[in-house]
C-alpha positions in Angstrom: 94.6 121.1 107.5 93.6 120.7 103.9 95.4 118.4 101.4 93.5 119.8 98.5 95.4 121.2 95.5 96.6 124.7 95.6 95.0 125.7 98.8 96.2 126.2 102.4 93.9 125.9 105.4 94.2 125.6 109.1 92.5 123.2 111.4 92.9 125.1 114.7 95.0 127.6 116.6 98.7 127.2 116.2 100.1 124.6 118.5 96.8 122.7 118.9 95.4 120.6 116.1 97.4 122.8 113.8 98.7 121.2 110.7 97.5 122.8 107.5 98.1 120.9 104.3 99.0 122.1 100.9 99.4 120.2 97.7 102.5 120.9 95.7 104.8 121.4 98.6 108.0 119.6 99.0 107.3 115.9 98.4 109.9 113.3 99.2 110.3 110.3 97.0 107.5 107.9 97.8 105.2 110.6 99.2 101.5 110.3 98.8 99.6 112.2 96.0 96.1 113.5 95.9 93.5 112.3 93.3 95.1 114.7 90.7 98.5 113.2 91.3 99.9 116.2 93.1 102.1 115.5 96.1 100.4 116.3 99.4 102.3 118.1 102.2 100.9 119.0 105.6 102.0 122.1 107.5 102.7 121.4 111.1 104.3 123.2 114.1 106.3 121.8 117.1 105.0 122.8 120.5 108.5 122.4 122.0 110.7 124.5 119.7 107.9 126.3 117.9 109.4 125.5 114.5 107.0 125.4 111.5 107.5 123.0 108.7 105.9 120.8 106.0 105.7 117.1 106.3 104.7 114.5 103.7 102.1 111.8 104.6 104.8 109.3 105.4 106.1 111.4 108.3 102.8 111.4 110.1 100.9 108.6 111.9 97.2 108.7 112.8 95.8 106.6 115.6 92.0 106.3 115.7 90.6 105.1 119.1 87.2 104.6 120.6 87.1 108.1 122.0 88.4 111.7 121.5 91.2 111.0 124.0 92.5 108.1 122.1 92.3 109.6 118.6 95.5 111.5 117.8 98.2 112.1 115.2 101.9 112.1 115.8 105.2 113.0 114.1 108.8 113.8 114.9 109.8 117.4 114.7 112.5 117.7 112.0 114.0 120.7 113.8 114.5 119.5 117.4 113.7 115.7 117.2 110.9 115.9 119.7 108.1 113.3 119.4 104.9 115.3 119.0 101.4 114.0 119.7 98.3 116.1 119.0 94.5 115.3 119.3 92.7 114.6 116.0 89.1 115.6 115.7 86.8 114.3 112.9 88.0 116.9 110.4 91.6 116.2 111.0 91.0 112.4 110.7 89.2 113.0 107.4 92.0 115.1 106.0 94.9 112.9 107.1 93.3 109.7 105.9 92.4 111.4 102.6 96.0 112.6 102.3 97.3 109.1 102.6 98.6 109.2 106.2 99.2 105.8 107.7 96.4 104.9 110.1 96.1 102.6 113.1 92.6 101.8 114.3 92.1 100.4 117.8 88.9 99.5 119.7 
């Protein structure tokens, strides 16, 4: 995942920690923008229906816990409505927080 302007990247194999972010994608009203003011969109995939889509920062939630097991991001699949929860390593946490994703920190 990479919320930098004009580039697309991946964080892992499809279906794992897989969102990739692109700037300039579809941004809903009130979506977060990067330092240059470009709307940030994150590419994601649903493990249930296998749909691929872009989500703005407001559609994602990040929970940072005291261990790798308790650090994850979540979203609702816009195609099938499934609640999706995926692990978030250090790089994913960095990109999501930099892209303006709402973060919950627990101890």
